C-alpha positions as CSV (number, residue, x, y, z in Angstrom):
1,X,182.4,-96.1,-49.0
2,X,180.4,-93.7,-47.4
3,X,177.6,-94.2,-45.0
4,X,175.0,-92.3,-46.8
5,X,176.5,-94.4,-50.3
6,X,176.4,-97.3,-48.8
7,X,172.8,-96.6,-47.4
8,X,171.3,-95.2,-50.3
9,X,172.1,-97.9,-52.8
10,X,169.8,-98.6,-55.3
11,X,166.2,-99.2,-55.4
12,X,164.4,-103.4,-55.0
13,X,161.6,-103.7,-56.4
14,X,159.4,-107.1,-54.9
15,X,156.5,-109.4,-55.5
16,X,155.3,-110.2,-52.1
17,X,153.3,-113.4,-51.0
18,X,149.7,-113.0,-52.8
19,X,151.5,-110.9,-55.5
20,X,151.6,-107.8,-53.5
21,X,154.6,-105.6,-55.5
22,X,157.0,-103.4,-53.3
23,X,159.8,-100.7,-54.0
24,X,162.0,-99.7,-51.7
25,X,165.2,-98.6,-50.6
26,X,168.0,-100.4,-50.6
27,X,172.1,-100.5,-48.6
28,X,175.3,-101.9,-50.5
29,X,175.0,-104.8,-48.9
30,X,170.9,-105.5,-50.1
31,X,169.1,-105.4,-46.7
32,X,165.6,-103.2,-47.0
33,X,167.1,-99.4,-45.7
34,X,165.3,-99.0,-42.4
35,X,164.0,-95.7,-42.9
36,X,163.5,-95.3,-45.8
37,X,161.6,-98.5,-45.8
38,X,159.0,-97.4,-43.0
39,X,158.4,-94.7,-45.2
40,X,157.3,-96.5,-48.1
41,X,155.3,-98.6,-45.5
42,X,153.7,-95.7,-43.9
43,X,152.4,-94.6,-47.4
44,X,151.7,-97.9,-49.0
45,X,148.6,-97.9,-45.9
46,X,147.7,-94.9,-47.2
47,X,146.8,-96.5,-51.0
48,X,150.3,-95.4,-52.6
49,X,151.0,-97.2,-55.7
50,X,153.8,-99.8,-56.0
51,X,154.9,-97.3,-58.6
52,X,155.0,-94.3,-57.1
53,X,157.1,-96.1,-54.7
54,X,159.8,-96.7,-57.0
55,X,159.7,-93.0,-58.2
56,X,160.1,-91.9,-54.5
57,X,163.2,-94.7,-54.0
58,X,164.3,-93.5,-57.0
59,X,164.3,-89.9,-55.4
60,X,166.5,-90.6,-52.5
61,X,169.1,-92.8,-53.8
62,X,169.4,-89.2,-56.1
63,X,169.3,-87.7,-52.7
64,X,172.0,-90.1,-51.5
65,X,174.5,-88.6,-53.8
66,X,173.4,-85.2,-53.1
67,X,174.5,-86.3,-49.4
68,X,177.9,-88.0,-50.7
69,X,179.3,-84.3,-52.8
70,X,178.4,-81.9,-49.3
71,X,179.8,-84.7,-47.4
72,X,176.6,-85.1,-45.2
73,X,175.2,-88.0,-43.2
74,X,171.6,-87.5,-43.1
75,X,170.1,-89.8,-40.6
76,X,173.1,-88.6,-38.6
77,X,172.3,-85.5,-38.5
78,X,167.6,-85.8,-38.5
79,X,168.6,-87.9,-36.0
80,X,170.6,-85.2,-33.8
81,X,167.7,-82.5,-34.5
82,X,171.2,-80.9,-36.7
83,X,168.3,-80.1,-39.6
84,X,169.9,-78.4,-42.4
85,X,169.9,-74.8,-42.8
86,X,169.3,-72.5,-46.0
87,X,173.1,-73.2,-47.6
88,X,172.5,-77.0,-47.4
89,X,169.3,-77.0,-49.0
90,X,170.0,-75.0,-51.5
91,X,172.5,-76.9,-52.9
92,X,170.2,-79.4,-53.1
93,X,167.4,-77.9,-54.8
94,X,170.8,-78.0,-57.3
95,X,171.0,-81.0,-56.9
96,X,167.6,-82.2,-57.7
97,X,166.9,-80.5,-61.1
98,X,169.8,-82.5,-62.4
99,X,169.7,-86.3,-63.8
100,X,171.3,-89.1,-61.7
101,X,173.8,-89.6,-64.4
102,X,174.7,-86.5,-64.1
103,X,175.5,-86.1,-60.1
104,X,176.8,-89.5,-60.5
105,X,179.5,-88.4,-62.8
106,X,180.3,-85.4,-60.7
107,X,180.8,-87.1,-57.4
108,X,182.7,-90.1,-59.1
109,X,186.4,-91.1,-58.5
110,X,186.6,-92.8,-61.5
111,X,185.9,-89.7,-63.5
112,X,188.9,-86.9,-63.7
113,X,189.2,-84.2,-62.2
114,X,188.8,-81.6,-65.0
115,X,185.6,-83.7,-66.0
116,X,184.0,-83.6,-62.6
117,X,184.3,-79.9,-61.7
118,X,182.5,-79.1,-65.9
119,X,179.3,-77.6,-65.3
120,X,176.1,-78.9,-66.1
121,X,174.7,-78.7,-69.8
122,X,170.8,-78.4,-71.0
123,X,171.1,-82.2,-71.7
124,X,171.7,-82.6,-67.7
125,X,168.7,-81.2,-66.7
126,X,165.8,-82.9,-65.3
127,X,162.4,-81.3,-65.3
128,X,160.5,-78.8,-63.2
129,X,157.9,-81.9,-62.9
130,X,160.8,-84.1,-62.2
131,X,162.8,-81.8,-59.7
132,X,159.5,-81.0,-57.5
133,X,158.8,-84.6,-57.1
134,X,162.4,-84.9,-55.5
135,X,162.1,-82.0,-53.0
136,X,158.9,-83.2,-52.1
137,X,160.2,-86.7,-51.4
138,X,163.6,-84.9,-49.7
139,X,160.8,-82.9,-47.4
140,X,158.6,-85.4,-46.7
141,X,161.7,-88.2,-45.8
142,X,163.1,-85.9,-44.1
143,X,159.9,-84.6,-42.0
144,X,160.0,-88.6,-41.0
145,X,162.8,-89.4,-40.3
146,X,163.0,-86.0,-38.0
147,X,159.7,-86.9,-36.0
148,X,160.1,-90.2,-35.4
149,X,163.7,-88.7,-33.5
150,X,161.8,-86.0,-31.7
151,X,159.4,-89.0,-30.5
152,X,161.9,-90.1,-27.6
153,X,162.4,-86.7,-26.5
154,X,160.4,-85.9,-23.2
155,X,157.0,-84.4,-24.0
156,X,156.8,-80.5,-23.3
157,X,160.2,-80.1,-23.3
158,X,162.3,-76.8,-23.9
159,X,164.3,-79.5,-26.6
160,X,161.5,-80.8,-28.2
161,X,160.0,-77.5,-28.9
162,X,163.1,-76.2,-30.3
163,X,163.8,-78.9,-32.5
164,X,159.8,-79.1,-33.9
165,X,160.7,-75.1,-34.9
166,X,163.7,-76.1,-36.3
167,X,162.1,-79.2,-38.6
168,X,159.3,-77.2,-39.5
169,X,161.7,-74.0,-40.7
170,X,163.2,-76.9,-42.8
171,X,160.7,-77.5,-43.9
172,X,158.9,-74.5,-44.9
173,X,162.5,-73.8,-46.7
174,X,162.4,-76.7,-49.4
175,X,159.0,-76.0,-49.7
176,X,159.6,-72.5,-51.0
177,X,162.7,-73.6,-53.9
178,X,159.4,-76.5,-55.3
179,X,159.2,-74.9,-58.9
180,X,155.5,-74.7,-59.5
181,X,154.9,-77.3,-62.2
182,X,152.0,-76.8,-65.0
183,X,148.6,-78.8,-65.1
184,X,149.0,-81.9,-66.7
185,X,146.1,-81.2,-69.0
186,X,148.3,-78.0,-71.0
187,X,151.8,-80.5,-70.5
188,X,152.2,-81.6,-74.5
189,X,149.0,-80.4,-75.4
190,X,147.6,-81.7,-78.8
191,X,145.3,-79.6,-80.7
192,X,141.3,-81.0,-80.4
193,X,141.0,-81.0,-83.6
194,X,144.5,-83.0,-84.2
195,X,142.9,-85.5,-81.7
196,X,139.6,-85.1,-83.8
197,X,141.7,-86.5,-86.8
198,X,143.1,-89.2,-84.6
199,X,139.4,-90.4,-83.7
200,X,137.9,-90.0,-87.5
201,X,140.8,-92.4,-88.4
202,X,140.1,-94.5,-86.0
203,X,136.3,-94.9,-87.3
204,X,137.2,-94.9,-90.4
205,X,140.8,-95.5,-91.5
206,X,142.3,-98.8,-92.4
207,X,145.0,-100.0,-89.3
208,X,146.8,-102.4,-92.2
209,X,148.4,-99.5,-94.0
210,X,150.5,-99.3,-90.3
211,X,150.7,-102.4,-89.8
212,X,151.8,-105.5,-91.1
213,X,150.8,-108.9,-89.6
214,X,147.5,-109.3,-89.0
215,X,147.7,-110.9,-85.8
216,X,149.2,-107.2,-84.6
217,X,146.8,-105.3,-86.7
218,X,144.0,-106.8,-84.5
219,X,145.3,-106.4,-80.8
220,X,146.3,-103.0,-82.0
221,X,143.3,-101.4,-83.4
222,X,141.3,-103.1,-80.6
223,X,143.8,-101.1,-78.1
224,X,143.3,-97.4,-79.8
225,X,139.9,-97.9,-80.6
226,X,139.4,-99.2,-76.6
227,X,141.6,-95.9,-76.0
228,X,140.1,-93.4,-77.7
229,X,136.0,-94.3,-77.8
230,X,136.1,-95.8,-74.2
231,X,138.8,-93.2,-72.8
232,X,140.2,-95.8,-70.0
233,X,143.9,-95.2,-69.1
234,X,146.7,-97.8,-70.2
235,X,147.0,-98.6,-67.2
236,X,143.5,-100.4,-67.3
237,X,143.3,-101.0,-71.3
238,X,146.6,-103.6,-70.0
239,X,144.8,-105.5,-66.8
240,X,141.9,-106.2,-68.9
241,X,140.6,-109.8,-68.7
242,X,138.5,-111.5,-71.5
243,X,136.1,-112.4,-68.3
244,X,135.0,-108.4,-68.3
245,X,133.9,-107.6,-72.0
246,X,130.8,-108.5,-72.0
247,X,130.4,-108.6,-76.0
248,X,126.5,-109.3,-76.0
249,X,125.3,-106.6,-73.3
250,X,128.8,-104.3,-74.9
251,X,130.1,-103.7,-72.0
252,X,133.2,-102.7,-70.1
253,X,134.4,-103.8,-67.1
254,X,137.1,-101.6,-64.8
255,X,138.4,-103.0,-62.2
256,X,141.2,-102.0,-59.8
257,X,143.4,-105.0,-59.5
258,X,146.2,-103.5,-57.7
259,X,148.8,-106.8,-56.7
260,X,146.7,-109.3,-58.2
261,X,148.7,-112.4,-58.4
262,X,148.1,-113.3,-61.6
263,X,149.5,-110.7,-62.8
264,X,153.7,-111.9,-63.5
265,X,154.5,-108.0,-64.3
266,X,157.1,-106.8,-61.9
267,X,155.8,-103.0,-63.5
268,X,152.2,-104.1,-63.4
269,X,149.7,-102.0,-64.6
270,X,148.1,-99.8,-61.7
271,X,144.2,-97.8,-62.7
272,X,144.2,-94.5,-60.6
273,X,140.9,-94.7,-61.5
274,X,137.5,-96.0,-59.5
275,X,135.6,-99.4,-60.9
276,X,132.5,-99.0,-63.1
277,X,130.8,-100.3,-66.3
278,X,131.6,-98.5,-69.5
279,X,129.5,-99.1,-72.5
280,X,130.9,-99.7,-76.1
281,X,129.9,-99.4,-78.9
282,X,128.5,-102.6,-81.4
283,X,131.9,-101.5,-84.2
284,X,134.5,-101.6,-80.6
285,X,132.4,-104.2,-79.8
286,X,133.6,-105.7,-82.8
287,X,136.5,-105.4,-83.3
288,X,137.4,-106.9,-79.5
289,X,135.9,-109.4,-80.3
290,X,137.9,-110.2,-83.7
291,X,140.9,-109.7,-81.3
292,X,139.8,-112.2,-78.1
293,X,138.8,-114.4,-80.6
294,X,141.6,-115.1,-82.5
295,X,145.1,-113.9,-81.9
296,X,144.2,-113.1,-78.6
297,X,143.1,-116.8,-78.1
298,X,146.4,-118.1,-79.6
299,X,148.8,-115.9,-77.5
300,X,146.7,-117.3,-74.3
301,X,146.5,-120.7,-75.4
302,X,150.6,-120.4,-75.0
303,X,151.6,-119.8,-71.8
304,X,147.9,-119.4,-70.1
305,X,148.6,-115.6,-69.9
306,X,144.2,-114.3,-68.0
307,X,145.0,-110.8,-70.4
308,X,143.5,-109.5,-72.9
309,X,146.3,-107.7,-74.2
310,X,148.8,-110.5,-75.2
311,X,152.6,-110.0,-76.5
312,X,153.0,-111.6,-80.6
313,X,157.0,-111.3,-80.0
314,X,158.7,-114.3,-80.6
315,X,160.7,-113.7,-77.5
316,X,157.6,-112.9,-74.9
317,X,154.8,-114.5,-77.4
318,X,151.3,-114.8,-74.6
319,X,152.8,-112.8,-72.0
320,X,151.1,-109.5,-70.8
321,X,152.2,-106.4,-72.3
322,X,154.1,-103.7,-70.9
323,X,153.3,-99.6,-70.7
324,X,156.1,-99.6,-73.3
325,X,154.1,-101.2,-76.2
326,X,151.2,-99.5,-76.2
327,X,152.8,-96.3,-75.5
328,X,154.6,-97.5,-78.9
329,X,151.4,-98.3,-80.9
330,X,149.7,-95.2,-79.8
331,X,153.4,-93.7,-81.3
332,X,153.3,-94.9,-84.6
333,X,149.6,-94.3,-85.0
334,X,150.8,-90.2,-85.0
335,X,153.2,-90.2,-86.8
336,X,151.2,-92.7,-89.4
337,X,148.6,-89.2,-89.1
338,X,151.7,-86.5,-88.9
339,X,151.7,-85.8,-85.3
340,X,154.8,-86.3,-83.7
341,X,154.3,-87.2,-79.8
342,X,151.5,-89.0,-79.3
343,X,150.4,-90.8,-76.4
344,X,147.5,-93.4,-74.9
345,X,146.7,-90.1,-72.6
346,X,146.2,-87.6,-75.2
347,X,143.7,-89.8,-76.8
348,X,141.9,-90.3,-72.9
349,X,141.7,-86.2,-73.7
350,X,140.6,-86.9,-76.8
351,X,137.8,-89.0,-75.5
352,X,137.2,-86.2,-72.8
353,X,137.2,-83.9,-75.6
354,X,134.4,-85.4,-78.0
355,X,132.5,-85.7,-75.4
356,X,132.7,-82.4,-73.6
357,X,131.4,-81.6,-77.6
358,X,128.4,-83.8,-77.8
359,X,127.0,-82.7,-74.4
360,X,127.1,-78.8,-75.7
361,X,125.4,-79.4,-79.2
362,X,123.2,-81.5,-77.4
363,X,122.3,-78.9,-74.7
364,X,123.3,-80.9,-72.0
365,X,123.2,-79.8,-68.4
366,X,126.4,-79.3,-66.5
367,X,125.6,-80.8,-63.7
368,X,124.5,-83.7,-65.6
369,X,127.5,-84.3,-67.5
370,X,129.5,-83.2,-65.0
371,X,127.8,-86.2,-63.2
372,X,128.0,-89.0,-65.7
373,X,131.5,-87.8,-67.3
374,X,132.8,-88.4,-63.9
375,X,131.6,-92.0,-63.8
376,X,132.9,-93.1,-66.6
377,X,136.4,-91.3,-66.7
378,X,136.8,-92.7,-63.3
379,X,137.1,-89.6,-61.8
380,X,135.4,-89.3,-58.4
381,X,132.0,-87.7,-58.0
382,X,133.7,-83.8,-56.7
383,X,136.2,-84.1,-59.4
384,X,136.3,-81.0,-61.9
385,X,138.1,-82.5,-63.6
386,X,135.0,-83.2,-66.6
387,X,133.8,-79.8,-65.7
388,X,137.1,-77.7,-66.4
389,X,137.4,-79.8,-70.1
390,X,133.1,-78.8,-71.0
391,X,134.3,-75.2,-69.5
392,X,137.9,-75.2,-72.0
393,X,135.5,-75.9,-74.9
394,X,132.6,-73.3,-74.1
395,X,135.3,-70.7,-74.2
396,X,136.8,-71.8,-77.1
397,X,133.7,-71.6,-79.1
398,X,133.0,-68.0,-77.5
399,X,136.4,-67.6,-78.9
400,X,135.4,-68.9,-82.0
401,X,132.4,-66.9,-82.4
402,X,133.7,-64.0,-81.3
403,X,136.5,-63.6,-84.2
404,X,133.6,-64.9,-86.6
405,X,132.2,-61.9,-85.0
406,X,134.7,-59.4,-85.7
407,X,135.7,-60.9,-89.3
408,X,132.3,-59.9,-90.1
409,X,132.4,-56.2,-89.2
410,X,135.9,-55.6,-90.7
């Protein structure tokens, strides 16, 4: 077994004492790999979530497969200051653009040579976003190990200067291979009028037209209503607890609860936004109450899980729901309305779009809109997210007005 094969073996997720989630690379013996774990700890101290660490660890396992293919001992090369050149980085970029399964097939001794030599198909390719992330991980890892090795050299020595320059050149070259990634606001876009249809259905439609079981209907409808009327993220919804809902005041409290010891999920939901209090409409409060005091209470009694949204599946009844469950619920709504690929994040887009529309029609000052929209959305006060949505809608309205004028003239 090659050194890289032993070292970059697989990803390991851990729940530490106190509920902290951690993810790293382990070697063939199941021992945390030194450099990947040191990098994960360094990034964890800066507030990086366990999900991001898990993605980084998966990228490093993938990069280890590239090293096996090229017969490279990554750590030995970086420790010696023998940094990677243009040809090797070119092969790295190629490897980062294909799936891990395809790369394993390419280097597996159990696959016939004639099969290993076949060209990759379109099904083997990954998105530009994933390729860019892998190259960023490679860049970050190579620089991290290189810098740790350079500490051993005498300060201001010619060898140190040469190694620092060579490392910087390698990092800069890797950066040039990262594909440009479109903004998340334009990936998988669903038009505003279609999102408005979803909002209308949530306000006036019947969930019984989608789901049959009464308990599932009440839970799913509470989730969908919360996502589109309050604009919270699916991870924030999944970590809500009953005490976060003040039905009397019609308020919802969103809190960051990383590493919650009460949460038994390895894939713990992580709120990426700031803590905040979100107002609830009387209708939304009623829908939440119907779930909370009905099927939600029954499910909570089964296992004592302290969360608002729990599973009603026979096998997992009473356990906190997963991200996949929320995605399936929203997808069901989309399919009912003839919208393929509807996701929880689209509902957040629908919420901010409706908020922007309201502010424009109400003549709300742009700065005032930005202030309260950033607060309700959990963005920082210096974020441009809310302002960008408002500008998008002003541009869209101007475009529509221009078309109307043109039609009047013709």
